[in-house]
C-alpha positions as CSV (number, residue, x, y, z in Angstrom):
1,X,82.1,-146.2,-85.3
2,X,83.4,-148.5,-82.6
3,X,86.7,-148.1,-80.8
4,X,88.1,-151.1,-82.6
5,X,87.0,-149.7,-86.0
6,X,88.4,-146.3,-85.4
7,X,91.8,-147.7,-84.3
8,X,91.9,-150.0,-87.4
9,X,91.6,-146.8,-89.6
10,X,94.3,-145.1,-87.6
11,X,96.8,-148.0,-88.3
12,X,97.1,-146.8,-91.9
13,X,98.6,-143.5,-90.5
14,X,100.5,-144.9,-87.5
15,X,103.2,-146.7,-89.5
16,X,106.3,-145.7,-87.5
17,X,107.7,-148.7,-85.6
18,X,107.4,-146.8,-82.4
19,X,103.6,-147.0,-82.6
20,X,103.8,-150.9,-82.4
21,X,101.0,-151.1,-84.9
22,X,98.6,-149.5,-82.3
23,X,98.4,-152.9,-80.8
24,X,100.1,-152.3,-77.5
25,X,99.6,-150.4,-74.2
26,X,102.2,-147.7,-75.2
27,X,104.5,-146.4,-77.9
28,X,108.2,-147.2,-77.6
29,X,110.5,-144.6,-79.1
30,X,114.1,-145.6,-78.6
31,X,114.4,-146.2,-74.8
32,X,111.3,-144.0,-74.1
33,X,107.9,-145.4,-73.4
34,X,105.0,-143.1,-74.0
35,X,101.3,-143.6,-73.3
36,X,98.2,-141.4,-73.2
37,X,94.9,-142.2,-71.5
38,X,91.8,-140.0,-71.1
39,X,88.9,-140.3,-68.6
40,X,85.5,-138.8,-69.1
41,X,82.9,-137.9,-66.4
42,X,79.9,-140.2,-66.6
43,X,81.9,-142.9,-68.4
44,X,85.1,-143.5,-66.4
45,X,84.1,-141.7,-63.2
46,X,80.9,-140.7,-61.6
47,X,79.8,-137.0,-61.5
48,X,79.8,-137.0,-57.7
49,X,83.3,-138.7,-57.4
50,X,85.7,-136.8,-55.2
51,X,88.1,-134.7,-57.3
52,X,91.1,-136.1,-55.5
53,X,90.1,-139.6,-56.5
54,X,89.6,-138.6,-60.1
55,X,93.1,-137.2,-60.1
56,X,94.4,-140.4,-58.6
57,X,92.7,-142.5,-61.2
58,X,93.9,-140.3,-64.1
59,X,97.5,-140.7,-63.1
60,X,97.2,-144.4,-62.0
61,X,95.7,-145.7,-65.3
62,X,98.6,-144.1,-67.3
63,X,101.2,-145.4,-64.9
64,X,99.7,-148.8,-65.2
65,X,100.5,-148.7,-69.0
66,X,104.1,-147.9,-68.1
67,X,104.1,-150.8,-65.6
68,X,103.0,-153.2,-68.4
69,X,106.1,-152.2,-70.3
70,X,108.4,-152.6,-67.3
71,X,109.1,-148.8,-67.6
72,X,110.4,-146.4,-64.9
73,X,108.3,-143.2,-65.0
74,X,110.1,-140.0,-66.0
75,X,107.2,-137.5,-65.9
76,X,103.6,-136.7,-67.0
77,X,101.8,-134.0,-69.1
78,X,98.2,-133.2,-68.1
79,X,95.3,-132.1,-70.1
80,X,92.5,-130.4,-68.0
81,X,89.1,-129.1,-68.8
82,X,88.0,-126.0,-66.7
83,X,84.3,-125.8,-65.9
84,X,84.3,-122.7,-63.6
85,X,84.1,-124.8,-60.4
86,X,87.0,-123.4,-58.4
87,X,86.6,-125.7,-55.5
88,X,86.5,-128.8,-57.7
89,X,89.6,-127.6,-59.6
90,X,91.5,-126.9,-56.3
91,X,90.7,-130.3,-54.9
92,X,91.8,-132.0,-58.1
93,X,95.2,-130.2,-58.0
94,X,95.6,-131.4,-54.4
95,X,94.8,-134.9,-55.4
96,X,97.2,-134.7,-58.4
97,X,100.0,-133.6,-56.1
98,X,99.2,-136.5,-53.8
99,X,99.4,-139.2,-56.4
100,X,102.4,-137.8,-58.1
101,X,104.3,-137.7,-54.8
102,X,103.2,-141.2,-54.0
103,X,104.8,-142.6,-57.2
104,X,107.6,-140.0,-57.3
105,X,106.7,-138.7,-60.8
106,X,107.2,-135.1,-61.8
107,X,104.5,-133.0,-63.6
108,X,106.2,-131.6,-66.7
109,X,103.4,-129.6,-68.2
110,X,100.3,-130.0,-70.3
111,X,97.3,-127.9,-71.4
112,X,94.0,-126.5,-70.1
113,X,90.8,-125.7,-72.0
114,X,87.5,-124.2,-71.0
115,X,84.3,-126.2,-71.6
116,X,80.7,-125.2,-71.4
117,X,79.0,-125.2,-68.0
118,X,77.4,-128.6,-67.4
119,X,79.5,-130.4,-70.0
120,X,81.2,-133.6,-68.8
121,X,84.7,-133.1,-67.6
122,X,87.2,-134.7,-70.0
123,X,90.8,-135.2,-68.6
124,X,93.9,-136.6,-70.3
125,X,97.4,-137.5,-69.2
126,X,100.5,-138.4,-71.1
127,X,103.0,-140.5,-69.2
128,X,106.6,-140.9,-70.2
129,X,108.9,-143.6,-69.0
130,X,112.2,-145.3,-69.6
131,X,112.2,-148.8,-71.0
132,X,114.2,-151.5,-69.2
133,X,117.6,-152.4,-70.7
134,X,116.1,-155.7,-71.9
135,X,113.4,-153.9,-73.8
136,X,109.7,-153.1,-73.2
137,X,107.6,-156.3,-73.4
138,X,104.9,-156.1,-76.0
139,X,101.4,-157.7,-76.2
140,X,102.4,-159.8,-79.2
141,X,105.1,-161.9,-77.6
142,X,103.1,-164.9,-76.4
143,X,104.5,-168.3,-77.4
144,X,102.6,-171.6,-77.3
145,X,103.4,-173.4,-74.1
146,X,103.7,-170.1,-72.1
147,X,102.2,-170.0,-68.7
148,X,99.6,-167.2,-68.2
149,X,99.8,-165.1,-65.0
150,X,98.0,-162.2,-63.4
151,X,98.9,-160.0,-60.4
152,X,96.6,-159.2,-57.5
153,X,92.9,-160.0,-57.6
154,X,90.3,-159.5,-60.3
155,X,86.9,-158.0,-60.0
156,X,87.1,-155.7,-56.9
157,X,86.8,-152.5,-58.9
158,X,83.8,-153.7,-60.8
159,X,82.1,-154.6,-57.6
160,X,83.2,-151.2,-56.1
161,X,81.4,-149.5,-59.0
162,X,78.2,-151.4,-58.3
163,X,78.5,-150.4,-54.6
164,X,79.0,-146.7,-55.6
165,X,75.8,-147.0,-57.7
166,X,73.9,-148.3,-54.7
167,X,73.4,-151.8,-56.1
168,X,75.2,-153.5,-53.2
169,X,76.1,-152.8,-49.6
170,X,79.6,-151.1,-49.7
171,X,82.9,-152.5,-48.4
172,X,86.0,-150.4,-48.3
173,X,88.2,-152.9,-50.2
174,X,86.1,-152.9,-53.3
175,X,85.4,-149.2,-53.1
176,X,89.1,-148.3,-52.8
177,X,89.9,-150.6,-55.8
178,X,87.5,-148.7,-57.9
179,X,88.5,-145.2,-56.7
180,X,92.2,-145.6,-56.4
181,X,93.8,-148.3,-58.5
182,X,97.4,-149.2,-57.7
183,X,99.7,-149.5,-60.8
184,X,102.1,-152.4,-60.5
185,X,105.2,-150.3,-61.5
186,X,107.9,-152.0,-59.4
187,X,106.7,-155.5,-60.2
188,X,106.5,-154.7,-63.9
189,X,110.1,-153.5,-63.8
190,X,111.2,-156.6,-61.8
191,X,109.8,-159.2,-64.2
192,X,110.2,-157.4,-67.6
193,X,113.2,-159.5,-68.5
194,X,111.4,-162.8,-67.7
195,X,108.1,-162.3,-69.6
196,X,107.3,-162.9,-73.2
197,X,104.3,-160.6,-73.3
198,X,102.7,-158.2,-70.8
199,X,99.8,-155.7,-70.6
200,X,97.6,-154.2,-68.0
201,X,94.0,-155.3,-67.3
202,X,92.0,-152.2,-67.8
203,X,88.8,-153.2,-69.7
204,X,88.4,-156.7,-68.3
205,X,90.6,-159.8,-68.0
206,X,88.8,-161.6,-70.8
207,X,88.8,-158.8,-73.4
208,X,92.4,-157.9,-72.6
209,X,93.3,-161.5,-72.8
210,X,91.6,-161.6,-76.2
211,X,93.6,-158.6,-77.4
212,X,96.9,-160.3,-76.3
213,X,95.9,-163.5,-78.1
214,X,95.0,-161.6,-81.3
215,X,98.3,-159.6,-81.2
216,X,100.3,-162.8,-80.7
217,X,98.5,-165.2,-83.0
218,X,98.1,-167.6,-80.2
219,X,95.2,-169.1,-78.1
220,X,95.1,-168.2,-74.4
221,X,93.5,-171.0,-72.4
222,X,92.2,-169.5,-69.1
223,X,91.0,-171.7,-66.2
224,X,88.3,-169.6,-64.6
225,X,88.5,-171.4,-61.3
226,X,92.1,-170.1,-60.9
227,X,91.3,-166.4,-61.4
228,X,92.2,-164.8,-58.0
229,X,89.2,-163.3,-56.3
230,X,89.5,-161.3,-53.0
231,X,87.9,-162.2,-49.7
232,X,86.0,-158.9,-49.9
233,X,84.4,-159.9,-53.2
234,X,83.6,-163.4,-52.1
235,X,81.9,-161.9,-49.0
236,X,79.2,-160.5,-51.2
237,X,79.2,-163.0,-54.1
238,X,79.2,-166.8,-54.1
239,X,82.2,-168.6,-55.7
240,X,80.3,-169.8,-58.7
241,X,80.9,-169.6,-62.4
242,X,78.7,-166.5,-62.9
243,X,80.7,-164.6,-60.2
244,X,84.0,-165.5,-61.9
245,X,82.7,-164.5,-65.4
246,X,81.4,-161.2,-64.0
247,X,84.8,-160.5,-62.3
248,X,86.7,-161.4,-65.5
249,X,84.7,-159.0,-67.6
250,X,84.2,-156.1,-65.2
251,X,87.4,-154.0,-65.9
252,X,89.1,-151.3,-64.0
253,X,91.4,-153.8,-62.2
254,X,94.8,-152.3,-63.5
255,X,96.6,-155.6,-62.6
256,X,99.2,-157.0,-65.0
257,X,98.5,-159.9,-67.3
258,X,101.6,-161.6,-68.6
259,X,103.0,-164.8,-70.1
260,X,106.3,-166.5,-69.6
261,X,108.1,-169.8,-70.1
262,X,107.1,-172.2,-67.3
263,X,110.8,-172.3,-66.4
264,X,110.6,-168.7,-65.3
265,X,108.0,-169.4,-62.6
266,X,110.6,-169.4,-59.8
267,X,112.0,-166.0,-60.8
268,X,108.5,-164.6,-61.1
269,X,107.4,-165.8,-57.7
270,X,110.7,-164.6,-56.1
271,X,110.2,-161.1,-57.6
272,X,106.6,-161.1,-56.4
273,X,107.5,-162.2,-52.9
274,X,110.2,-159.5,-52.6
275,X,107.7,-156.8,-53.5
276,X,104.7,-158.4,-51.6
277,X,102.7,-158.7,-54.8
278,X,100.4,-161.7,-55.3
279,X,100.8,-163.5,-58.6
280,X,98.7,-166.4,-59.9
281,X,99.0,-168.7,-62.9
282,X,95.7,-168.9,-64.6
283,X,96.3,-171.0,-67.7
284,X,98.5,-171.7,-70.7
285,X,99.0,-170.4,-74.2
286,X,98.6,-172.8,-77.2
287,X,98.3,-173.0,-80.9
288,X,95.1,-171.3,-82.2
289,X,93.5,-168.0,-81.8
290,X,91.5,-166.0,-79.2
291,X,90.7,-167.2,-75.7
292,X,89.5,-170.6,-74.6
293,X,87.8,-170.9,-71.2
294,X,87.4,-173.8,-68.9
295,X,85.9,-174.1,-65.4
296,X,86.9,-177.1,-63.3
297,X,88.0,-179.0,-66.4
298,X,84.8,-178.2,-68.3
299,X,84.9,-176.2,-71.6
300,X,82.9,-173.0,-71.2
301,X,81.4,-170.9,-74.0
302,X,83.1,-167.5,-74.4
303,X,80.6,-164.9,-73.3
304,X,79.4,-162.4,-75.9
305,X,80.5,-159.5,-73.8
306,X,84.2,-159.8,-72.8
307,X,84.6,-156.5,-71.2
308,X,84.3,-152.7,-71.6
309,X,84.5,-151.1,-75.0
310,X,83.7,-147.6,-76.1
């Protein structure tokens, strides 16, 4: 059963309004925002990854979901699998303390389990946040005519993974993007009242854009030439269509994808400038469904693989 099929079956159970139809980054219960993400060795992180970096990623991917709802973090609950490797466990705890201090988030509790020696580590985290007074933006709020925006740059983490696998000569910018994503918490809070829809880019810009389009019943028209790529990425890849499609389907970026009325562009740019966050408009929403891609005014076929799926 695919991830999408499994979630579709769960929707018959998750009927409480707080679940948002299992079509959002998080649940919203009153003014609380709750999210839970898991990472698995060999799928979300490499077996030889530093434990401190694994701890960082575990926390960051959950805080990124809070950022997409404009929520202020209140605390986290951790789920940890013990394998008998005392040194790995100790380094993980140090890394967990580092990332929680960085984002000023308390550890409130959680659970530990033992797993068989040699089994892949499976780690989970529940993050709890407080929604903004204007409400937590959902994925399903896109309106025809909205401008589509993304923070930061796209594709660095995917390239960083290729570097970790020895497929490319490494550079620190891309490696750091893969190892230690930076959740856009403050920016999410700053623009929550201006956006119509917002989510984080975890599995790939195109697949997450497709999810936003489906949830909203709109078409997202994305101009591939406007997708922001870093100088570090372009130092090892030419600025051609294939490079842009690879970046837009790679995943692990943990940037924010959002839409807003074009009249809000000034407020969005002002918030971004005040927080030193790069923001880029990458297209417009229209009547229709799914995503529509262009490159330099030419219609481009939507690739079969839009991003990462379990």
